[in-house]
C-alpha positions as CSV (number, residue, x, y, z in Angstrom):
1,X,105.6,117.0,68.0
2,X,103.6,115.3,70.7
3,X,101.4,117.0,72.9
4,X,101.4,116.7,76.6
5,X,98.2,114.8,76.8
6,X,99.8,112.1,74.5
7,X,102.9,112.0,76.3
8,X,101.2,111.3,79.7
9,X,99.0,108.6,77.9
10,X,101.9,107.0,76.8
11,X,103.6,106.8,80.1
12,X,100.2,105.4,81.9
13,X,99.8,103.1,78.9
14,X,103.5,101.9,80.1
15,X,102.8,101.6,83.7
16,X,99.3,99.8,83.1
17,X,100.8,97.3,80.9
18,X,103.7,96.3,83.3
19,X,103.3,93.7,85.8
20,X,104.4,94.7,89.2
21,X,102.9,91.9,91.2
22,X,105.0,89.1,92.0
23,X,105.8,86.5,94.8
24,X,106.5,87.0,97.5
25,X,103.4,88.9,97.4
26,X,104.1,90.8,100.6
27,X,107.2,92.1,98.9
28,X,105.5,93.2,95.5
29,X,102.0,94.4,96.6
30,X,103.4,97.6,98.2
31,X,105.2,98.3,95.0
32,X,102.3,98.1,92.8
33,X,99.9,99.8,95.4
34,X,102.7,102.8,95.2
35,X,103.0,102.8,91.7
36,X,99.1,102.4,91.1
37,X,98.8,105.9,93.1
38,X,99.5,107.5,89.7
39,X,100.7,111.1,90.4
40,X,101.3,113.5,88.3
41,X,104.1,111.3,86.4
42,X,106.0,114.7,85.9
43,X,109.5,113.1,85.5
44,X,108.8,110.4,83.1
45,X,106.8,113.0,80.7
46,X,109.9,115.2,81.0
47,X,112.2,112.5,79.5
48,X,109.6,111.9,76.7
49,X,109.1,115.4,76.1
50,X,112.9,116.4,76.0
51,X,113.4,113.4,73.8
52,X,110.7,114.7,71.4
53,X,112.2,118.4,71.6
54,X,115.4,117.3,70.4
55,X,114.2,115.1,67.3
56,X,114.3,111.4,69.0
57,X,111.9,108.9,68.9
58,X,110.1,108.7,72.3
59,X,109.7,105.0,72.1
60,X,113.2,104.7,72.7
61,X,113.0,106.4,76.1
62,X,109.7,104.8,77.7
63,X,111.6,102.4,79.5
64,X,114.3,104.6,81.0
65,X,111.4,107.3,81.7
66,X,109.6,104.4,83.6
67,X,112.8,103.8,85.4
68,X,113.2,107.6,86.5
69,X,109.6,107.3,87.8
70,X,109.9,104.2,89.9
71,X,113.2,105.6,91.3
72,X,111.3,108.6,92.4
73,X,108.4,106.6,94.0
74,X,111.2,104.6,95.7
75,X,112.7,107.8,97.4
76,X,109.3,108.8,98.5
77,X,108.5,105.5,100.1
78,X,111.8,105.7,102.1
79,X,111.3,109.5,102.7
80,X,107.7,108.7,104.2
81,X,109.3,106.2,106.7
82,X,111.9,108.9,107.9
83,X,109.2,111.6,108.0
84,X,106.5,109.2,109.8
85,X,104.2,110.6,107.0
86,X,100.6,109.1,107.4
87,X,99.5,110.0,103.7
88,X,101.2,110.5,100.3
89,X,98.9,111.7,97.4
90,X,95.5,111.1,99.5
91,X,96.4,107.6,100.4
92,X,97.8,105.7,103.4
93,X,101.5,105.5,103.1
94,X,103.1,101.9,102.7
95,X,104.8,101.9,106.2
96,X,101.4,102.9,107.8
97,X,99.3,100.3,105.7
98,X,101.9,97.5,106.1
99,X,105.0,98.2,108.6
100,X,108.3,100.0,108.3
101,X,110.4,96.7,107.5
102,X,108.2,95.8,104.7
103,X,108.3,99.6,103.4
104,X,112.2,99.5,103.5
105,X,112.5,96.0,101.6
106,X,110.0,97.0,99.0
107,X,111.6,100.3,98.5
108,X,115.0,98.7,97.9
109,X,113.4,96.3,95.5
110,X,111.9,99.4,93.5
111,X,115.6,100.6,93.2
112,X,116.3,97.5,91.5
113,X,113.7,97.7,89.0
114,X,113.9,101.3,88.3
115,X,117.6,100.2,87.4
116,X,116.4,97.5,85.0
117,X,114.1,99.9,83.2
118,X,116.8,102.6,82.8
119,X,119.2,100.2,81.5
120,X,116.8,99.0,78.8
121,X,118.1,101.6,76.6
122,X,120.2,102.0,73.3
123,X,123.4,100.4,73.9
124,X,125.1,103.0,72.2
125,X,123.7,105.5,75.0
126,X,124.0,103.1,77.8
127,X,127.4,104.2,79.7
128,X,126.1,108.1,79.4
129,X,122.7,107.1,80.7
130,X,123.9,105.0,83.6
131,X,126.6,107.5,84.5
132,X,123.8,110.4,84.7
133,X,121.4,108.0,86.7
134,X,124.2,106.8,89.1
135,X,125.2,110.4,89.7
136,X,121.6,111.5,90.2
137,X,120.6,108.6,92.8
138,X,123.9,109.5,94.7
139,X,122.9,113.1,94.9
140,X,119.5,112.6,95.8
141,X,120.6,110.2,98.8
142,X,123.2,113.3,99.6
143,X,120.4,115.5,99.6
144,X,118.2,113.5,101.9
145,X,121.1,112.8,104.5
146,X,121.6,116.9,104.5
147,X,117.5,117.1,104.9
148,X,117.9,114.7,108.0
149,X,121.0,116.7,109.4
150,X,119.2,119.8,109.2
151,X,116.6,118.6,111.9
152,X,118.9,118.8,114.8
153,X,121.3,121.6,113.3
154,X,120.1,125.1,114.6
155,X,122.7,127.1,112.5
156,X,120.8,126.1,108.7
157,X,120.9,129.2,106.3
158,X,118.6,129.8,103.6
159,X,121.3,129.1,101.2
160,X,122.1,125.5,103.0
161,X,118.2,124.8,102.4
162,X,118.6,125.6,98.6
163,X,121.6,123.5,98.3
164,X,119.9,120.6,100.0
165,X,116.6,120.8,97.5
166,X,119.0,121.3,94.8
167,X,120.3,117.7,95.5
168,X,117.2,116.2,97.0
169,X,114.6,117.3,94.1
170,X,116.1,119.4,91.4
171,X,118.7,117.0,90.1
172,X,116.0,114.3,89.2
173,X,113.9,116.6,87.5
174,X,117.3,117.9,85.9
175,X,118.0,114.2,84.9
176,X,114.9,113.5,83.3
177,X,115.4,116.3,80.9
178,X,118.9,115.4,80.0
179,X,118.2,111.6,79.6
180,X,115.5,112.6,77.1
181,X,118.2,114.6,75.3
182,X,120.9,112.0,75.4
183,X,118.4,109.4,74.1
184,X,117.9,111.7,71.1
185,X,121.5,112.2,70.6
186,X,121.4,115.8,71.1
187,X,125.0,116.4,72.0
188,X,126.7,117.3,75.3
189,X,126.1,121.0,75.2
190,X,122.6,120.8,74.8
191,X,122.3,118.1,77.3
192,X,124.2,120.0,80.0
193,X,121.9,123.2,79.0
194,X,118.7,121.4,79.6
195,X,119.8,119.8,82.8
196,X,120.6,123.4,84.1
197,X,117.0,124.4,83.0
198,X,116.0,121.4,84.8
199,X,117.7,122.6,87.9
200,X,115.8,125.8,88.0
201,X,112.7,124.3,87.3
202,X,113.4,121.6,90.1
203,X,114.0,124.4,92.6
204,X,110.7,126.0,91.7
205,X,109.0,122.7,92.0
206,X,110.2,121.9,95.6
207,X,109.5,125.6,97.0
208,X,105.9,125.3,95.4
209,X,105.7,121.9,97.5
210,X,107.0,123.8,100.6
211,X,104.2,126.8,100.0
212,X,101.6,124.4,99.5
213,X,102.6,122.3,102.8
214,X,101.6,125.7,104.7
215,X,99.0,127.5,102.4
216,X,97.5,124.8,100.2
217,X,94.3,123.2,99.9
218,X,94.3,119.8,101.7
219,X,91.8,118.3,99.7
220,X,93.9,119.1,96.8
221,X,97.5,118.6,97.9
222,X,96.9,115.1,99.0
223,X,98.9,115.2,102.3
224,X,98.4,116.9,105.4
225,X,98.5,120.6,105.5
226,X,101.0,122.1,108.1
227,X,102.8,118.9,108.2
228,X,106.3,120.8,107.8
229,X,105.3,123.0,110.7
230,X,104.1,120.2,112.8
231,X,107.7,118.3,112.6
232,X,109.7,121.7,112.7
233,X,110.9,121.2,109.2
234,X,113.5,123.9,108.0
235,X,112.0,124.8,104.8
236,X,112.4,128.1,103.2
237,X,109.3,129.1,104.8
238,X,110.8,128.3,108.4
239,X,114.3,129.8,107.8
240,X,113.0,133.0,106.2
241,X,110.5,133.5,109.1
242,X,113.4,133.3,111.7
243,X,115.5,135.3,109.4
244,X,113.2,138.3,109.4
245,X,111.4,137.7,112.8
246,X,112.5,140.4,115.6
247,X,111.3,141.2,119.0
248,X,108.0,139.9,120.2
249,X,107.3,138.4,116.8
250,X,110.5,136.3,117.1
251,X,109.5,135.3,120.9
252,X,105.9,134.1,119.8
253,X,107.4,132.3,116.5
254,X,110.1,130.3,118.8
255,X,107.4,129.3,121.4
256,X,105.1,128.1,118.7
257,X,107.7,126.0,117.2
258,X,109.3,124.5,120.5
259,X,106.8,124.9,123.2
260,X,105.5,121.3,123.8
261,X,102.5,122.4,125.6
262,X,101.1,123.7,122.8
263,X,98.4,121.6,120.7
264,X,99.1,120.9,116.8
265,X,96.2,122.8,115.9
266,X,97.2,125.9,117.6
267,X,101.0,125.6,116.6
268,X,99.7,125.4,113.1
269,X,97.5,128.0,113.1
270,X,99.8,130.4,115.3
271,X,102.6,130.0,112.8
272,X,100.8,130.7,109.6
273,X,99.6,133.7,111.1
274,X,103.1,134.8,111.7
275,X,104.1,133.6,108.0
276,X,101.5,135.9,106.8
277,X,102.5,138.9,109.1
278,X,105.8,138.7,108.0
279,X,105.1,138.0,104.3
280,X,106.7,134.7,103.9
281,X,103.9,133.6,101.8
282,X,105.0,136.6,99.4
283,X,108.4,135.9,99.6
284,X,108.1,132.2,98.9
285,X,106.1,133.0,95.8
286,X,108.6,135.2,94.6
287,X,111.5,132.8,95.3
288,X,109.4,130.4,93.1
289,X,108.8,132.9,90.5
290,X,112.6,133.5,90.5
291,X,113.5,130.1,89.8
292,X,110.7,129.6,87.1
293,X,111.8,132.7,85.3
294,X,115.4,131.5,85.3
295,X,114.2,128.3,83.7
296,X,111.8,130.2,81.3
297,X,114.7,132.3,80.1
298,X,116.9,129.1,79.3
299,X,114.1,128.0,77.1
300,X,114.9,130.7,74.4
301,X,118.4,129.4,74.1
302,X,117.2,126.5,72.6
303,X,116.4,126.1,68.7
304,X,113.1,124.4,69.6
305,X,110.2,124.1,66.7
306,X,107.7,126.7,68.0
307,X,105.1,123.8,69.0
308,X,107.8,122.3,71.1
309,X,108.7,125.2,72.8
310,X,105.0,126.0,73.4
311,X,104.6,122.5,75.1
312,X,107.4,122.9,77.1
313,X,106.4,126.4,78.5
314,X,102.9,125.1,79.1
315,X,104.2,122.4,81.3
316,X,106.6,124.6,83.3
317,X,103.7,127.0,83.7
318,X,101.5,124.2,84.9
319,X,104.3,123.1,87.5
320,X,104.1,126.9,88.8
321,X,100.3,127.0,89.7
322,X,99.9,123.3,90.8
323,X,97.8,122.7,93.7
324,X,99.2,119.1,94.5
């Protein structure tokens, strides 16, 4: 059983040894720039870890794992354009460093490169792998569409939001775990169950991201704190606050979010104060722990060797307490 350190090193070596700089340079430089950020490499590590847990050879999963990571970064590149985000992982976003048209086209090319990597798999598993990848890619796009529609829809519920992040974020984490299981020839029941575990893990992961956007450390988070507040993004925190607020608190909350005369700094500070008054920070932590706990319970349904189970739980716990 490989350690998390070795799995991360294997993924890092794979990316370091790949050439993402081609001609025309204006198309490929943003791709190399995006992938050189590194990030957590969480999704490809999950692919290798799942393959290892089910007794497969992680070398058979390296290229598909890279494909999942490249696809993930493609979605971030386009998300940043839609959100007009200035920073990603502490670096200037592609559409800011170059321009929106370059970011769109480079992102499209990243999707092609991702598909090429995912397709470099054992031919006996290829139909199953491509079905999973195609289904995941479509669901991620559906989730992003819901996310955009929520911006102008005043009648969004917490349940609507959880459905959206399941599509936009959780399915890709679930895909990584299921992909590793498929490549290890784990069998359909185990592959489906590890996918369900990944959904719960992905839900906790996105909710942690929402929490950090409001209550994180800007130096560690790598993005502007309060970005979701600034754009009135309907996160779990936003929706829970409007669900719980009454009377004067509801009036204050509404004013902070929708009065354009209020400065961004005053808006963020005022809303965070209300979030704390309403206990939104604690409610969000509880929701994160709920999904994380569901995922932990599922771990016990697998007959993993103790070292493998310990490695998986360790990674899951790291995701729960991450600061970036």
